[in-house]
C-alpha positions in Angstrom: 0.0 0.0 0.0 2.8 2.4 0.8 4.3 1.9 -2.6 1.0 2.7 -4.2 0.7 5.9 -2.2 4.2 7.0 -3.2 3.4 6.4 -6.8 0.1 8.2 -6.5 1.9 11.1 -4.9 4.6 11.2 -7.6 2.1 11.1 -10.4 0.0 13.8 -8.7 3.0 16.0 -8.3 4.2 15.6 -11.9 0.7 16.4 -13.2 0.4 19.4 -10.9 3.7 20.8 -12.1 2.7 20.1 -15.7 -0.6 21.9 -15.3 1.1 24.8 -13.6 3.5 25.1 -16.5 0.6 25.0 -19.0 -1.2 27.7 -17.2 1.9 29.9 -16.8 2.5 29.5 -20.5 -1.1 30.3 -21.3 -1.2 33.5 -19.2 2.3 34.5 -20.2 1.6 34.1 -23.9 -1.7 35.9 -23.6 -0.1 38.8 -21.8 3.0 39.0 -24.0 1.1 38.7 -27.3 -2.7 39.0 -27.3 -2.9 41.8 -24.7 -0.3 43.8 -26.6 -2.2 43.3 -29.8 -5.5 44.5 -28.2 -3.9 47.8 -27.5 -4.0 48.5 -31.2 -7.7 47.8 -31.7 -10.5 50.3 -31.7 -13.3 49.9 -29.2 -15.9 48.0 -31.2 -13.2 45.6 -32.6 -11.8 45.1 -29.1 -15.2 44.3 -27.7 -15.9 41.7 -30.4 -12.4 40.1 -30.2 -12.2 39.9 -26.4 -15.7 38.5 -26.1 -14.9 35.9 -28.7 -11.7 34.9 -26.8 -13.7 34.7 -23.5 -16.4 32.5 -25.1 -14.0 30.1 -26.8 -11.8 29.4 -23.8 -14.8 27.9 -22.0 -14.2 24.2 -22.7 -13.3 21.0 -20.7 -9.6 21.0 -21.5 -9.1 24.6 -20.4 -11.1 24.0 -17.3 -9.1 20.8 -16.5 -5.9 22.8 -16.7 -7.3 25.9 -15.0 -8.8 24.1 -12.0 -6.4 21.2 -11.9 -3.3 22.5 -10.1 -4.7 22.8 -6.6 -6.5 19.5 -6.9 -3.4 17.7 -8.2 -1.3 19.3 -5.4 -3.8 17.9 -2.9 -3.5 14.5 -4.6 0.3 14.6 -4.3 0.0 15.5 -0.6 -2.6 12.9 0.1 -0.4 10.2 -1.2 2.6 11.2 0.9 1.0 12.6 4.0 2.2 9.9 6.3 5.8 10.4 5.3 5.6 14.1 6.0 7.7 15.0 3.0 9.9 18.1 3.2 8.7 19.1 -0.2 5.1 18.8 1.0 5.0 22.3 2.4 6.1 23.7 -0.9 3.4 21.8 -2.7 0.8 22.9 -0.2 2.0 26.6 -0.6 1.9 26.2 -4.4 -1.6 24.7 -4.4 -3.0 27.3 -2.0 -1.2 30.1 -3.9 -2.8 28.9 -7.1 -6.3 28.5 -5.6 -6.2 32.0 -4.1 -4.0 33.9 -6.6 -5.4 32.5 -9.8 -8.8 30.9 -9.3 -10.2 33.3 -6.7 -8.5 36.3 -8.3 -9.9 35.4 -11.7 -13.4 35.1 -10.2 -13.1 38.4 -8.4 -11.4 40.5 -11.1 -11.2 39.0 -14.6 -14.7 37.4 -14.8 -16.6 40.6 -13.8 -14.5 42.4 -16.5 -15.4 39.7 -19.0 -19.1 40.0 -18.3 -18.8 43.8 -18.7 -17.0 43.5 -22.1 -19.4 40.8 -23.3 -22.4 43.1 -22.6 -21.0 45.7 -25.0 -22.2 46.2 -28.6 -20.7 48.6 -31.0 -23.7 50.9 -30.3 -23.4 50.6 -26.5 -19.6 50.8 -26.2 -18.9 53.0 -23.1 -16.6 56.0 -23.5 -14.1 54.5 -21.0 -13.9 51.1 -22.7 -10.1 51.4 -22.8 -9.8 51.6 -19.0 -11.7 48.3 -18.8 -9.3 46.8 -21.4 -6.3 48.1 -19.4 -7.7 46.7 -16.1 -8.2 43.3 -17.7 -4.7 43.4 -19.2 -3.2 44.3 -15.9 -5.1 41.6 -14.1 -3.9 39.1 -16.7 -0.3 40.2 -16.3 -0.7 39.5 -12.6 -1.9 36.0 -13.4 1.0 35.5 -15.8 3.6 36.6 -13.2 2.0 34.7 -10.3 1.5 31.5 -12.2 5.2 31.6 -13.4 6.3 31.9 -9.8 4.0 29.0 -8.8 5.4 26.9 -11.6 8.9 27.6 -10.4 7.8 26.6 -6.8 6.3 23.4 -8.3 9.5 22.6 -10.1 11.4 23.1 -6.8 9.0 20.7 -5.1 9.5 18.2 -7.9 13.2 18.5 -7.6 13.1 17.9 -3.8 10.7 15.0 -4.3 13.2 13.4 -6.8 16.0 13.8 -4.3 13.9 12.0 -1.7 13.8 14.9 0.7 11.2 14.1 3.4 10.6 14.8 7.0 11.2 11.2 8.1 14.7 10.9 6.5 15.8 14.2 8.1 14.6 13.0 11.5 16.4 9.7 11.1 19.7 11.4 10.1 19.4 13.7 13.1 19.2 10.8 15.5 22.0 8.6 14.2 24.9 8.2 16.5 28.1 9.8 15.5 30.6 7.4 13.9 34.0 6.9 15.5 36.8 9.0 14.3 39.8 7.2 12.9 42.1 10.2 12.7 45.1 8.3 14.1 45.1 5.7 11.3 47.1 6.4 8.1 
């Protein structure tokens, strides 16, 4: 059973880091390319294009990657909880950081801006439409930077996991008796 839990934990961690990387790439690419391109659009074109992007990102694959990282982090922790892995705190921090800094942030900031943009028509475009675009772009830049940091933390956790760093091995090493010194031998 212990071997199964270790494997479950390892697979969960690899998938969590993979999903974090996909989302960091998605947000980063969007910020570095699409958001910059929208700065050149007039209001009616921006409203149509941004609304189309928002509608077409609503599918199962995107949702799996968007909501997956915190759940996969939990899976990695659940499989290794008895061993109290040293990398576990990093995984917990990463999963919680993603849940709050990406999922909750998106719900609180980006989704209301999406709904606002989607309510516009060329005839009902507000005079301050550009400030909404700028707010959305800034929020997405936050998600890009934060998700890149979380991806790096996930990679660090994966590295520590691969090294076999865990709380039990640190405790065992701390309680081992000192070996005899043989300084007087040639």
